[in-house]
N, C-alpha and C positions, 0 to 999 in steps of 0.2 A: 386800808386794812380794819375792822370790823372790830369792834373791843368787844370780846367773848368772852370774858374769866378777870374774874380779881386777885388783887396778886394774896388778898386772905385765903381764897382757894387751892392756888398753890403754894403756899409755903404749908399745906398740908401735908407735903410730899417729903419721901427719902431720895437721898443719891446710895446705890452701891457701890458705886464707883464711880471714880472720878477721869478714866480710858473716854476718846472721845468715841459715841457710838451709842453708851451703855444708855441703854432706857430710864429712867426716871419712873421709880412703881411709887404709886399713888401710897397713900398709909392704909385708906380704905375701901383694898383690892381685897379679895377673896384670892389667899395663895393658895398652893395645893397643898393637901398635905403630906404626900409622901416627901423632902426636903430634897433629896438625892435626885431622883428628878426635876425637882423643880430648878437644884440649883443647877443641868444639863441642861434644862431649857430657857436660863432665863441667859449661861455662857451661848447655844447653840443661838438664839435671837440675836444678841449683836455682833457674835460672829457674823452673822446672815446680814446686818441695819450694816455692817461695814463695806461685806461683800456687795450690796447695789450699786455701789458705785460703780463701779467694776466693771466692764462690760459685762452683757447675762449669761454669753456665752461661758465667762470664764469663775462663776461665782458656781462655788462647788456644797451650795447650803439650799440647792433650786429640789425639789419633788423632781427625778429622774421623766417621772410616767403624766409630771403635768408642767413642763417647762417650759413648752408655746406660751400655753393659758399665763401659767405667773410671769413671761417675758412682758405679757402686757401688762401689768402691777409695778413690777421696774424700773419699766420706762414712767412711770409715775413716782415713783419715789427717791428716784432722781438728782441732786442734789437743793433735795426740800430741805435740805439746813439752812440755806443759803443766803443770805439777807446784803448786796451789793456786797460791797469787801467783808463781810462776818458771813463766812463758810460755815459754822456754828451755829448761827445764831437760833435759831429753830433747832433743841433738843427732844427725841421720840421721848412720851408719855408714856406708859403702859398702865390701861386703864381700866385693862378684863384677860383673865384667860380663864376659858369657858369651856366644857371638859364634853368634849361629839361624842368620844367613841369610845376604847380601848387604847392607848397609845394617841391616841387622837385631840388635839388642842386646837380652839379656837379663839385669837391673841386679837386684838382689838389696841391700834396703837393715834397719839396724839399727835404734833409736833406742835408745838408751842415755843414762844418767843416771849421776854420777860424785857421790856423797856424803863425803868426806872418804877412807876407804881404801876404797869397798865400791861395784861401780859396778852398776845395774839397767837389767837388759833393761824396757822400756818396749812391746816390736811388733816383728817382722819386716815388710817386705815384698815382696814380686820386680811385678818394673814391667818391660815391653818400651819399649825404642828404636828406633825407627824415624827412618832418616836420608831427612829432609828438605830437602833441596838442601842449604842451608851447616848448618843447627841441625838439630836432632830432634825429632822428637814424641815421645807418652811414652801408653802405653795398658793398663788393664789384660789379662794374663794370657789369658783369661777364654776369647777365640779360639782360643788356644792352647792352654791347655789341654783343647781339647774337639774339635781341628779332628779325631779320629780317632774321636767316637762317633760316633753312628746319630739322623737328623732325624726326623719324624713332621707333617703340617700333619694338625690336624683343626677342623673349622669352621676360626673364627678364632686357634687357641691352635697354638704350632708345638710339638714336645715333642721333647726333649735327653735321649738317655741314652746310657750307658758299652756297658749287653750287652742283656739283655730289655726290654720293655716290656708290660703290660696294656695292652694295646689295648683292652678295652670298658670298662674303669674311666675313658682317655685319653678317650672319645667322650662319657661319662658327665658326664666335669668340664666337655667343652667344653661340652658339652648346659648344662649349670648354672652356667656364666657368660656363655654368650648369655640365660638368663634374667634371671637377680642383672642384667646390667648390660642389656637392657629394662626394668627395670620400674626402675635409679639414673638410666637417661640417662646412664649414662657414654660419656667421648669414647675409649675406648678399643680403639681398633681391630685390634689384636693381640697374644696375649701369649703370648711366648715363657717354655719353663717348661721348667730341669733341675735332672733327678733325681738328689737325691743318698741315700748312704747314713748322715752324717753330720755333722757342725755341724765336724767339722774338716777331711770333702773340701768344704763348701760356702765354707768362707774362704779353701779351698787354690785352688781354682775362681778365689777377688777376683785372687787376688794375696796378702792376709794365710796369713805359714808361722805366724804365732805373733802374740799379742798381749793385754794381759793383762785386761783387761775381761772375755775370752772362754773364762779357764782354767779347764776343768773342765766348759763345758757338753759336753752329748751331742748336744743336738737345736740346730735352728736353720732356720731361714729370710729368707732378706733380698727387698726388691724394690724395682725404681725405675721411676718412667714419665716418656719425654715423648714428644714431636712423636704421641700419640697412641697410642705401645708401651711395652706392661707387658713387662721382664724380671721372672724372680721362681727364685730358686733353695734349695728345700728340702732339709732334710734329716733325715729323720724314723725311718730305720732300713727304706726303703722305697724307695731305687733302683728297684724295677721295678714303680713307679705302682699299685701293687693297690689303694691306697685315699686316700682322702682328702677334711677334713675340708670337708662342706660348710659349718657354720657361721664354721669361719678364711678360708672362701672368701665369703663374706657381705660379714663383715668387711673385707677385702683390696680388697673392690670397692668397696667404698663408703665405706672413707677416700679411697678416688682422687677419685670424685667429686664428694664435699661435703670444701669447704674446716674447717681443721685447727679454726679457726678460731670454727665455727658448728653440733660436730659435738656431737651429742648421744651420749657412746656408753652410755646405757644405751638408750634407745630403739633404737640403734642393734644393742645386743645382744637387746634382746625379737624387733627382728627378726629376728634370727639367730635365736631361737629356730626363732620362725613357720616361718622360708624353709626349716630348712638343721638343728635340734633340737638338741641340745649332747649332748658326753661318747659320741658316737654311739648315743643317742637320738633317735627319731626328735619330733615335734611332738605328734605322736599320743600317744606313749609319757608325754612332758613331762607333758600333759595331762591324761592320767590319774592317775599318783604327785601334780597340786595338788589333781584334784577327792579323792582320798582324803583328803590329809593336810591340809586346805584349808579346803576348800569345803561350807559347811554351818553355822558356825561363827559365829553371831551377834551374837556379841560380841569378834570381831575388829578391833582397829583396823590395818586398811587404812591407813592416812594414814604410821602408826607402825614394821612394817614395812616400807610400800616407803622411806623413811628409811634405817630400819637395812638393807635390802636381806638380809631374812632370811632364810635357805635352808633350804628345804625338802626337797635333796637328804638321798644317803644316804651323804653324807662332807664333809667340809669339802674333799677333793680333787674330788670329783668336784659340785659345787655347780647346785644349780640354786637363782636368786635372786624375791623374791614379787618385786623391783621389774621384772622382767624378761620378769616372767611376764605384771602386770598390762598391763605396755609393746603387751608382744604380742596380748595378748587387745582390747587399744585400738587398735593399727594393721589386726588382723584384721577389727575394727567399721566403724573409717574410711576401706579401701581402699574396701571390700564398698559404701563409701554411699557414697561421693565423690572414688573412687581411687587410687592410689599417686599422683600428682601431691604431692595431700598432706599425702599420709602425707610427701613427704620435706621436706615443709615440718617437721612434730614430727623427725628425726630430723636436719632441721641449725636446730633450737631454741637450743641451745649447749649450755653444760658446764654440770648441772646443780648442781652443788656448788657454781657461781661463779656462774651465772645464771641461781638458782630461781625470783623470783618474774619474769624475760623466761621461765623458761620456762610456769612457770604461766595466763601471757597466751596464751601460743600453745596448750596444749590447751585452756583454755577456749573463747576462739574457735573452737575446730575443733570439742569435743567439745561442750564448756558444762562441763567440768569442773576447782573448784576446789579449795584447802586448806581449806574452808568444809564444802563437800557432796561432799569425795575418797572419807568413806569410804560415801555412803547411795548417790554415781554409782555407785562401782566397783562396790559391791555389785549392784548392779541389772545392771551389762555381766558381773558373772560368773555374774553366774544366767538371765542372756537366756542366755548361752553353753552352757551346761549344759543350759538347758529344752531345745533347740533338734537335742540329741543323737534324743531321739525321733522327730525329722521329719525330718531330712535324714544319720541314718545313722553318726554322729561318734560 
């Protein structure tokens, strides 16, 4: 961790209360003129910070109208005070209270820990406080930060952007979302996309002005889902939304539709190859590379390459894995013969590394492929796939 403050600077602070969760208030902070409102705000902030460690849905101090936007911030704040075995090493320091509007304030907090004569910055957050009767509720500044942005609805997607947006790509994105959600029967009804330039912009929008975990990170995306609605923030050097990756899009849609404890990442990724390509390459391009590099060698041990996740791509950075390619071919055949409902059983067949036996049970039930006949059956699957080229024009 980087040494960011000196002990001398921190000695300018005093603690209102010794209770866990109460913010330390720096001596030079400009407090509110109304002492009653100030007391209510500090009390509410303390309750909010304690409740952050609960599940998002149980936090009663979140502003209801912006709960989903605030869940993004809450996820970043959880366990922020922990350092190894010390659950409360980093303390919240209240560094600013700035009035925004009547009954609305901009709060800034920094989590700092002191070890001997050195202080360490863990994270800094921006939070909106809204007066609610005799108390306060709190939210992420996402809505506040984007109040002057433009918004456009395309299909079931709402795009938020600060300047310009590629509407053709936005329409293609919305259509691809509809296609993927239709296949996996996603319960998401509305998707809101905030298009940013980089990871710093993404984090600032939700209220993370600094977090050690993201030190040096240039690109990032995050999303949250609740009540049939998904919010996505993405910063990949393309705030104008000039392109998107359908491979990653399939992953994000499938990850919500399939419970985490049943997801088979390798199968989902194989499906993403099939419907979204990879690394900017289409499925047809991946299929051709696989044919040139891998097909025709009768001595290949497909099960060994499957287990090892052998890379037949051009580099480690732009890898193409035999595991996912075989899965894509299996999914392609299963969908043709039995429909996508059966494909969903494969996508939800569990963690391959931890539940290998269960996976092969599901795979054999659906396709007849097991560990003993894997090489024979996969060889036949591959030969049948490329034999179709002459008649299907693929």
